[in-house]
C-alpha positions in Angstrom: 118.0 89.3 88.5 114.3 90.2 89.1 112.5 93.5 88.9 109.8 94.2 91.4 107.2 96.9 90.6 104.8 98.2 93.3 101.4 99.8 92.6 98.3 100.7 94.4 99.5 103.4 96.7 97.7 106.7 97.1 95.8 109.0 99.4 93.2 107.4 101.6 91.1 108.4 104.5 91.4 106.9 108.0 89.4 103.8 108.3 89.6 102.9 104.6 91.3 100.0 103.1 94.1 99.7 100.5 95.5 96.9 98.4 99.1 97.1 97.2 100.4 95.0 94.4 104.0 94.0 93.6 104.6 92.4 90.2 107.8 90.4 89.6 109.5 90.2 86.3 110.0 86.4 86.5 108.3 83.5 88.1 107.9 83.9 91.9 108.4 80.2 92.2 112.1 81.1 92.0 111.7 83.5 94.9 111.7 82.4 98.6 110.4 85.0 101.0 108.4 87.9 99.6 107.8 90.8 101.9 106.5 94.3 102.3 108.4 97.0 104.2 107.6 100.6 104.9 109.6 103.7 105.7 108.8 107.2 106.8 111.0 110.2 106.2 113.9 110.1 108.6 113.0 106.7 109.8 114.3 103.1 109.4 112.7 100.7 106.9 110.6 98.3 108.9 109.1 95.0 108.0 105.3 95.1 107.6 104.6 91.5 106.6 106.3 88.6 104.9 105.1 85.4 103.2 107.3 82.4 102.8 107.5 80.0 99.8 105.3 77.5 101.6 102.6 80.1 102.2 103.0 80.9 105.9 103.2 84.5 106.8 104.1 86.8 109.7 103.0 90.4 110.5 104.4 93.3 112.4 102.5 94.1 115.6 101.3 97.6 114.3 99.3 95.9 111.5 98.5 92.6 113.0 94.8 91.9 112.6 94.2 94.4 109.9 96.6 93.3 107.3 96.8 90.3 104.8 99.7 89.4 102.6 99.2 87.0 99.8 101.3 85.7 96.8 100.1 84.5 93.4 102.1 82.2 91.3 99.7 82.7 88.5 100.2 86.5 88.5 103.8 86.4 89.7 102.9 88.9 92.3 102.6 89.6 96.0 99.8 91.6 97.5 99.3 93.5 100.7 95.9 94.5 101.9 95.7 97.0 104.7 92.4 97.6 106.5 91.2 100.3 108.9 94.1 102.5 107.9 95.4 105.1 110.4 97.6 108.1 109.8 100.5 106.1 111.3 100.4 103.9 108.3 101.5 106.7 106.1 104.9 105.7 104.6 106.5 104.5 101.4 105.8 100.8 101.0 108.5 98.6 99.5 108.2 95.2 98.1 111.2 92.8 98.6 112.0 89.2 97.8 115.0 86.9 98.1 116.2 84.3 95.7 115.4 80.6 96.4 118.8 79.5 95.2 120.7 82.1 97.2 118.7 83.5 100.0 121.3 86.2 100.7 120.3 87.9 97.5 117.5 90.3 98.0 115.6 92.3 95.4 113.7 95.6 96.1 111.1 97.6 94.4 111.1 101.4 94.1 108.3 101.9 96.5 104.8 103.3 96.5 103.6 106.1 98.7 100.7 105.5 101.0 99.2 108.6 102.7 96.4 108.3 105.2 94.8 111.6 105.9 91.4 113.2 106.2 
C-alpha cells in the first residue's frame, strides 16, 4: 500500500503558473507509472500527464507545451508544473501511481483543487 498526498493547489489568475506536488509514503522506485489526472464537477476524470519509471512522459493535448511532469526519487514525489493557466484548467487534480510488481494496482491521492479565475 502507498499513500499519495497532493499539495500546491489554489486560486490563480489566468496566465499564471502553478506547481503541484504529490508525496508518496514509500519509495517511488517501487512505483511504475506516476500520473496526474483532473476532474471537473459532472465530468470524467481525465489524464493530464504521466511519467514512466524510465523517465519518459506523455501529455494530454490541452496542456501540451505548457505543462511539465517530473518525478524525484530523492523526495519520493511527483510534480506537475502548469504554465499560462486558463480557466479551463480549473479542476480537482489527482495524483495516481501503479505498483511496479503489479501494474494492475493503482493508488490515488485525495486531490487538490485548482481554480483559475480573475
